[in-house]
C-alpha positions as a Python dict, from the first residue, in 0.01 Angstrom:
ca = {
    (1, 'M'): (0, 0, 0),
    (2, 'R'): (394, -22, -49),
    (3, 'A'): (620, 201, 145),
    (4, 'A'): (984, 260, 230),
    (5, 'L'): (1005, 313, 567),
    (6, 'F'): (1323, 446, 796),
    (7, 'R'): (1329, 219, 1104),
    (8, 'G'): (1701, 342, 1244),
    (9, 'V'): (2061, 464, 1189),
    (10, 'G'): (2275, 196, 1028),
    (11, 'R'): (1953, -3, 935),
    (12, 'P'): (1825, -25, 538),
    (13, 'L'): (1503, 115, 448),
    (14, 'S'): (1199, -139, 523),
    (15, 'I'): (956, -206, 248),
    (16, 'E'): (624, -239, 391),
    (17, 'Q'): (246, -269, 326),
    (18, 'V'): (77, 44, 544),
    (19, 'P'): (-241, 184, 512),
    (20, 'D'): (-293, 396, 209),
    (21, 'P'): (-304, 776, 350),
    (22, 'V'): (-653, 897, 373),
    (23, 'P'): (-673, 1338, 261),
    (24, 'R'): (-691, 1599, 508),
    (25, 'A'): (-1013, 1813, 424),
    (26, 'D'): (-742, 2082, 197),
    (27, 'Q'): (-542, 1787, 104),
    (28, 'I'): (-530, 1598, -253),
    (29, 'L'): (-471, 1227, -294),
    (30, 'I'): (-207, 1176, -546),
    (31, 'E'): (-73, 858, -692),
    (32, 'V'): (255, 916, -743),
    (33, 'A'): (422, 807, -1124),
    (34, 'Q'): (783, 891, -1006),
    (35, 'S'): (986, 1025, -651),
    (36, 'G'): (1338, 1094, -578),
    (37, 'I'): (1597, 1013, -371),
    (38, 'C'): (1709, 1351, -173),
    (39, 'G'): (2024, 1376, -41),
    (40, 'S'): (1825, 1534, 258),
    (41, 'D'): (1700, 1205, 247),
    (42, 'L'): (2016, 1042, 293),
    (43, 'H'): (2136, 1267, 563),
    (44, 'M'): (1866, 1241, 801),
    (45, 'S'): (1886, 860, 775),
    (46, 'E'): (2230, 922, 871),
    (47, 'Y'): (2166, 1097, 1163),
    (48, 'G'): (1883, 971, 1265),
    (49, 'A'): (1707, 1369, 1229),
    (50, 'V'): (1368, 1152, 1165),
    (51, 'P'): (1162, 929, 1373),
    (52, 'E'): (1132, 552, 1311),
    (53, 'G'): (836, 486, 1074),
    (54, 'T'): (946, 789, 860),
    (55, 'I'): (867, 739, 486),
    (56, 'F'): (1081, 938, 330),
    (57, 'G'): (1011, 1138, -24),
    (58, 'H'): (942, 1532, -118),
    (59, 'E'): (1018, 1543, -460),
    (60, 'F'): (741, 1346, -665),
    (61, 'A'): (521, 1356, -958),
    (62, 'G'): (149, 1145, -1021),
    (63, 'T'): (-175, 1127, -1074),
    (64, 'I'): (-457, 1295, -856),
    (65, 'V'): (-709, 1026, -706),
    (66, 'Q'): (-896, 1206, -459),
    (67, 'L'): (-981, 1549, -330),
    (68, 'G'): (-997, 1639, 6),
    (69, 'A'): (-1367, 1762, 122),
    (70, 'A'): (-1275, 2095, 140),
    (71, 'V'): (-1031, 2134, -163),
    (72, 'P'): (-1146, 2466, -395),
    (73, 'P'): (-1269, 2413, -735),
    (74, 'G'): (-1022, 2402, -1029),
    (75, 'L'): (-775, 2046, -976),
    (76, 'R'): (-962, 1764, -1092),
    (77, 'V'): (-926, 1411, -1044),
    (78, 'G'): (-726, 1268, -1329),
    (79, 'E'): (-476, 1592, -1338),
    (80, 'R'): (-136, 1543, -1377),
    (81, 'V'): (40, 1711, -1102),
    (82, 'T'): (382, 1815, -856),
    (83, 'A'): (344, 2001, -524),
    (84, 'L'): (562, 2174, -354),
    (85, 'P'): (596, 1952, 24),
    (86, 'V'): (503, 2175, 224),
    (87, 'Q'): (309, 2231, 549),
    (88, 'A'): (274, 2613, 604),
    (89, 'C'): (70, 2808, 856),
    (90, 'R'): (7, 3102, 612),
    (91, 'I'): (-17, 3312, 890),
    (92, 'C'): (348, 3375, 1003),
    (93, 'E'): (571, 3639, 917),
    (94, 'A'): (758, 3392, 644),
    (95, 'C'): (424, 3277, 470),
    (96, 'E'): (313, 3690, 480),
    (97, 'A'): (629, 3758, 274),
    (98, 'G'): (515, 3454, 27),
    (99, 'L'): (789, 3229, 179),
    (100, 'P'): (600, 2900, 327),
    (101, 'A'): (934, 2696, 299),
    (102, 'L'): (1071, 2927, 552),
    (103, 'C'): (737, 2902, 792),
    (104, 'A'): (838, 2828, 1173),
    (105, 'Q'): (536, 2618, 1255),
    (106, 'G'): (589, 2465, 894),
    (107, 'Q'): (649, 2079, 821),
    (108, 'F'): (728, 1885, 548),
    (109, 'T'): (625, 1636, 403),
    (110, 'G'): (851, 1277, 433),
    (111, 'T'): (1026, 1399, 712),
    (112, 'N'): (809, 1352, 991),
    (113, 'L'): (520, 1092, 1093),
    (114, 'T'): (254, 1332, 1060),
    (115, 'F'): (317, 1380, 688),
    (116, 'P'): (442, 1071, 563),
    (117, 'G'): (650, 1100, 215),
    (118, 'A'): (650, 990, -163),
    (119, 'Y'): (864, 667, -159),
    (120, 'A'): (494, 531, -131),
    (121, 'Q'): (260, 454, -413),
    (122, 'Y'): (47, 733, -252),
    (123, 'V'): (96, 1053, -110),
    (124, 'A'): (-115, 1335, 58),
    (125, 'A'): (-6, 1674, -27),
    (126, 'R'): (-162, 2000, 34),
    (127, 'A'): (-398, 2155, -279),
    (128, 'T'): (-306, 2512, -245),
    (129, 'M'): (84, 2382, -316),
    (130, 'V'): (-39, 2186, -621),
    (131, 'Q'): (80, 2263, -963),
    (132, 'R'): (-5, 2119, -1280),
    (133, 'L'): (238, 1955, -1528),
    (134, 'P'): (139, 2083, -1887),
    (135, 'A'): (211, 1877, -2170),
    (136, 'G'): (595, 1776, -2279),
    (137, 'V'): (642, 1810, -1841),
    (138, 'G'): (662, 1385, -1816),
    (139, 'F'): (658, 1259, -1460),
    (140, 'A'): (1037, 1161, -1439),
    (141, 'E'): (1074, 1552, -1508),
    (142, 'G'): (772, 1653, -1279),
    (143, 'A'): (940, 1477, -1021),
    (144, 'L'): (1281, 1679, -1103),
    (145, 'V'): (1074, 1994, -1066),
    (146, 'E'): (1149, 2000, -665),
    (147, 'P'): (1522, 1964, -685),
    (148, 'L'): (1532, 2212, -1001),
    (149, 'A'): (1293, 2459, -810),
    (150, 'V'): (1585, 2455, -493),
    (151, 'A'): (1840, 2505, -749),
    (152, 'R'): (1642, 2821, -926),
    (153, 'H'): (1579, 2996, -568),
    (154, 'A'): (1965, 2949, -518),
    (155, 'V'): (2101, 3098, -806),
    (156, 'A'): (1795, 3385, -803),
    (157, 'L'): (1969, 3485, -477),
    (158, 'A'): (2314, 3496, -607),
    (159, 'S'): (2206, 3793, -837),
    (160, 'I'): (2433, 3656, -1106),
    (161, 'R'): (2551, 3887, -1420),
    (162, 'A'): (2554, 3853, -1732),
    (163, 'G'): (2995, 3741, -1788),
    (164, 'D'): (2983, 3620, -1438),
    (165, 'T'): (3224, 3331, -1355),
    (166, 'V'): (3063, 3113, -1096),
    (167, 'A'): (3175, 2816, -936),
    (168, 'V'): (2982, 2521, -784),
    (169, 'I'): (3057, 2254, -550),
    (170, 'G'): (2933, 1950, -568),
    (171, 'A'): (2761, 1788, -874),
    (172, 'G'): (2485, 1618, -727),
    (173, 'P'): (2136, 1709, -799),
    (174, 'I'): (2145, 2071, -669),
    (175, 'G'): (2471, 2190, -749),
    (176, 'A'): (2337, 1977, -1145),
    (177, 'G'): (2081, 2231, -1136),
    (178, 'V'): (2235, 2488, -1068),
    (179, 'V'): (2464, 2458, -1372),
    (180, 'L'): (2144, 2463, -1546),
    (181, 'F'): (1995, 2784, -1401),
    (182, 'A'): (2348, 2971, -1394),
    (183, 'R'): (2417, 2929, -1714),
    (184, 'L'): (2007, 3013, -1774),
    (185, 'A'): (2117, 3328, -1608),
    (186, 'G'): (2409, 3439, -1821),
    (187, 'A'): (2705, 3328, -1621),
    (188, 'R'): (2974, 3305, -1875),
    (189, 'H'): (3222, 3025, -1688),
    (190, 'V'): (3030, 2780, -1472),
    (191, 'I'): (3284, 2475, -1309),
    (192, 'V'): (3209, 2218, -1096),
    (193, 'S'): (3432, 2101, -854),
    (194, 'E'): (3283, 1749, -787),
    (195, 'R'): (3519, 1437, -641),
    (196, 'S'): (3315, 1140, -877),
    (197, 'P'): (3400, 1124, -1267),
    (198, 'A'): (3048, 1027, -1357),
    (199, 'R'): (2899, 1320, -1185),
    (200, 'R'): (3182, 1571, -1382),
    (201, 'E'): (3050, 1351, -1717),
    (202, 'I'): (2658, 1505, -1583),
    (203, 'A'): (2723, 1859, -1509),
    (204, 'R'): (2898, 1882, -1841),
    (205, 'A'): (2656, 1777, -1986),
    (206, 'L'): (2439, 2011, -1869),
    (207, 'G'): (2645, 2265, -1941),
    (208, 'A'): (2956, 2348, -1770),
    (209, 'T'): (3193, 2501, -1869),
    (210, 'G'): (3448, 2300, -1673),
    (211, 'T'): (3509, 2053, -1414),
    (212, 'I'): (3746, 1990, -1178),
    (213, 'D'): (3845, 1719, -980),
    (214, 'P'): (3943, 1802, -621),
    (215, 'T'): (4117, 1495, -532),
    (216, 'Q'): (4394, 1555, -776),
    (217, 'E'): (4370, 1911, -821),
    (218, 'N'): (4384, 2269, -658),
    (219, 'V'): (4080, 2373, -678),
    (220, 'A'): (4152, 2747, -657),
    (221, 'Q'): (4427, 2734, -947),
    (222, 'R'): (4249, 2485, -1148),
    (223, 'L'): (3997, 2733, -1125),
    (224, 'A'): (4192, 3040, -1211),
    (225, 'A'): (4302, 2851, -1514),
    (226, 'L'): (4040, 2806, -1708),
    (227, 'A'): (3818, 3145, -1590),
    (228, 'G'): (4125, 3364, -1600),
    (229, 'G'): (4052, 3451, -1241),
    (230, 'R'): (3834, 3417, -904),
    (231, 'P'): (3507, 3328, -960),
    (232, 'Q'): (3241, 3607, -888),
    (233, 'V'): (3015, 3346, -746),
    (234, 'V'): (3055, 3012, -547),
    (235, 'F'): (2756, 2769, -466),
    (236, 'E'): (2858, 2539, -149),
    (237, 'C'): (2579, 2245, -265),
    (238, 'V'): (2732, 1943, -53),
    (239, 'G'): (2687, 1981, 304),
    (240, 'V'): (3039, 1863, 416),
    (241, 'P'): (3165, 2069, 720),
    (242, 'G'): (3507, 2214, 535),
    (243, 'L'): (3308, 2304, 257),
    (244, 'L'): (3179, 2691, 325),
    (245, 'Q'): (3544, 2742, 423),
    (246, 'Q'): (3664, 2612, 101),
    (247, 'A'): (3389, 2855, -52),
    (248, 'L'): (3507, 3159, 119),
    (249, 'E'): (3862, 3071, 23),
    (250, 'L'): (3741, 3066, -362),
    (251, 'A'): (3562, 3377, -402),
    (252, 'G'): (3693, 3676, -513),
    (253, 'V'): (3711, 4035, -377),
    (254, 'R'): (3319, 4076, -288),
    (255, 'G'): (3211, 3793, -441),
    (256, 'R'): (2904, 3585, -337),
    (257, 'V'): (2917, 3301, -146),
    (258, 'V'): (2622, 3093, -188),
    (259, 'V'): (2523, 2809, 59),
    (260, 'A'): (2261, 2545, -57),
    (261, 'G'): (2451, 2235, 78),
    (262, 'V'): (2233, 2066, 372),
    (263, 'C'): (2470, 2036, 667),
    (264, 'F'): (2340, 1843, 953),
    (265, 'A'): (2687, 1847, 1132),
    (266, 'Q'): (2843, 2167, 1327),
    (267, 'D'): (3115, 2353, 1096),
    (268, 'S'): (3344, 2607, 1172),
    (269, 'I'): (3494, 2884, 952),
    (270, 'M'): (3787, 3125, 930),
    (271, 'P'): (3558, 3456, 943),
    (272, 'L'): (3857, 3661, 855),
    (273, 'T'): (3874, 3505, 537),
    (274, 'A'): (3561, 3612, 384),
    (275, 'L'): (3634, 3991, 559),
    (276, 'M'): (3949, 4068, 402),
    (277, 'K'): (3757, 4029, 41),
    (278, 'E'): (3404, 4164, 194),
    (279, 'V'): (3240, 3840, 59),
    (280, 'N'): (2847, 3828, 59),
    (281, 'V'): (2728, 3489, 188),
    (282, 'Q'): (2338, 3389, 184),
    (283, 'F'): (2193, 3089, 279),
    (284, 'S'): (1933, 2934, 95),
    (285, 'Q'): (1661, 2698, 204),
    (286, 'C'): (1380, 2536, -78),
    (287, 'Y'): (1196, 2742, -286),
    (288, 'T'): (905, 2946, -323),
    (289, 'E'): (552, 2868, -501),
    (290, 'A'): (699, 3096, -821),
    (291, 'D'): (1021, 2905, -801),
    (292, 'F'): (826, 2550, -840),
    (293, 'A'): (588, 2751, -1155),
    (294, 'A'): (937, 2907, -1326),
    (295, 'V'): (1096, 2543, -1319),
    (296, 'I'): (764, 2372, -1466),
    (297, 'D'): (746, 2675, -1735),
    (298, 'A'): (1167, 2655, -1821),
    (299, 'V'): (1150, 2272, -1879),
    (300, 'A'): (831, 2264, -2076),
    (301, 'R'): (935, 2517, -2317),
    (302, 'G'): (1261, 2328, -2354),
    (303, 'A'): (1473, 2617, -2216),
    (304, 'V'): (1660, 2383, -1927),
    (305, 'S'): (1653, 2035, -1987),
    (306, 'P'): (1716, 1841, -1676),
    (307, 'R'): (1715, 1512, -1834),
    (308, 'P'): (2108, 1478, -1801),
    (309, 'M'): (2047, 1438, -1439),
    (310, 'H'): (1800, 1135, -1418),
    (311, 'T'): (2064, 842, -1395),
    (312, 'D'): (1865, 557, -1288),
    (313, 'T'): (1478, 424, -1169),
    (314, 'V'): (1429, 192, -932),
    (315, 'G'): (1148, -2, -805),
    (316, 'F'): (1066, -112, -439),
    (317, 'A'): (1247, -400, -434),
    (318, 'S'): (1578, -251, -530),
    (319, 'L'): (1542, 49, -337),
    (320, 'P'): (1700, 11, 6),
    (321, 'A'): (2037, -89, -181),
    (322, 'A'): (1990, 191, -419),
    (323, 'F'): (1946, 435, -103),
    (324, 'E'): (2242, 278, 84),
    (325, 'A'): (2490, 314, -232),
    (326, 'L'): (2393, 708, -278),
    (327, 'R'): (2471, 751, 106),
    (328, 'L'): (2773, 574, 135),
    (329, 'Q'): (2928, 611, -219),
    (330, 'P'): (2733, 849, -497),
    (331, 'S'): (2824, 834, -848),
    (332, 'G'): (2501, 900, -1043),
    (333, 'C'): (2303, 1231, -947),
    (334, 'K'): (1910, 1140, -912),
    (335, 'V'): (1764, 828, -893),
    (336, 'L'): (1372, 830, -959),
    (337, 'I'): (1164, 577, -784),
    (338, 'D'): (855, 403, -913),
    (339, 'P'): (605, 223, -722),
    (340, 'K'): (485, 41, -1016),
    (341, 'R'): (834, -160, -1064),
}
């Protein structure tokens, strides 16, 4: 099959022929219809956080083409599915708490050589992590389920109350998803700080009540002008050093800061900033199976419409350039890969 391989820091992804994956006994094989480029993939390529030869891709949807020997009854060849890209042990503290993404022994599809990802024509997934796509949820939306589940999980941890003001730092895919689910949770104001004009427009299309250009405006002052005060909840959805401190500064008294951005670099904060307001800081990593199911249901019912997030689809020929463009100067939101192109 064709796949895109990471060949080292500073080098573009390499499109190569590799052997088709063979599903383990507890896995299914999916023919990939759509796969998403994630900010984590961009960070991992920049910092060399994965070995050479890694096939990225943990956001995907497609069709089951093969079942492993020990897959329990229920799943069938030909079904349209997505899956949590998680290989969890199922016996540790996190797994027993229903948090497989926090499994200390677990690995994520597309972040190592053992479990290749979906920048490819086929990807294997653990059968117990598979979720069906109902009628009305297409493959493009199915590939958005994973990042939307990250956003939904973060919003759930924020305990948003009806009428709250929410500030979102960054309108990449996670920030965009947070806008959707914060509005669904009842936030009165959802105000997004984002450098890219195109991403600010996407945030507004998804339901943001206001946007801020942090390169031209004082974010705190503009927030107060738009919402009439400081936010009760701040989401940091970028993962760049310095933004956690900014989130602490923006939050109101006893505000909640939820950190969903994946920062690979060392960062520092001024604890006194949070101490003097009794700010609660909550890190949010990934999702649960219930988050995936809730996202699929919300999309199927039309409770959320993520389509403005999907800004481009590329084939393998265009993938290396599109990947570098997103890494160096992102302007679109979610770029999907169509392996058939």
